[in-house]
N, C-alpha and C positions, 0 to 999 in steps of 0.2 A: 464689294469683296466677293471673290469666288468661293464656292462651297469647299473646294479642296483646301484653300487657305484657311478657312474657318475651322475645318477638321484638324488642321495641323497646329492650331493654337492650344496653349495649355489652359487649364481650368481658370486660372487667375486672369489670363489674357482674354478669355471668353467673357468673363464678368466685366472686365474693363471695356471691352469692345461693345458689349451690350449697353453699358451706361453711356458711353460716348455717342453711340448711334441714337439712343433714345433722346439724349440732349439735342442732337442735331435735328431730329424729327420734331421735337417740341419747338425749337426756335423757328424752323421752317413753317410749321403750322401757324405760329404766331405771326410771322411775316405775311403769310397768305391771308390770314384773317384781317390784317391791317391794310391789305391791298398793295403791299410793297413788293410782292413776289408772285409769280405765276408758276411755281415749281411743282406741278402735278406729277410729272415724271419722276422727279427726285423724291417726292413723298412716297410713291409706290416702291421705288428702289429701297428707300430706308426701311419701310415696313417689311419688305421681303427679307432684307438683311437681318432685321431683328428676329423674324420668324425662323430663319435658318440658324441663327446663333442659339435661340432657345431650343430648337429641335436637336441640335448637336449636343447641347448640355443635357437634355433629357435622355438622349440615347446613351450618353456616358453614365448617367445616374442609374439607368435601368440595365445597362450592359446589353443593349439590344443588338449592336453590331455583330457580336459573336453568336448570339442566341438565334438569330434569324436563320442561319445555316442549319442548326440542329432541328428546328421545327420543320424545315423543308424536307429533311430526310425522313421524319416521322409521318409526314402527311400521306404518302402512298399507303403505308401500313394501315392507317386509320380508314382509308377509303376501302381497302380490301376487307377489313373487318365488317364494314357496313354491308358490303355485297353478300358476304356469307350469312348475315343475319336475315336476309330476305327470304 
């Protein structure tokens, strides 16, 4: 799943997608350990998708998406203050 699609999901859909992807990862790991599957690429893809889902959920929890723009504006002022202190 692409990152933009993940960002467009609601909070409930994010939780559901994370559970579904985690179950797929568990099953695939089990198959690999039994020698039934050689899905290394799929393992990486599922781990990456879970990480993206968790990242988007955490961003929403902390409201980082909007806050990043505010801190970028304040950053030059902070560096100017340091230069004046020297």
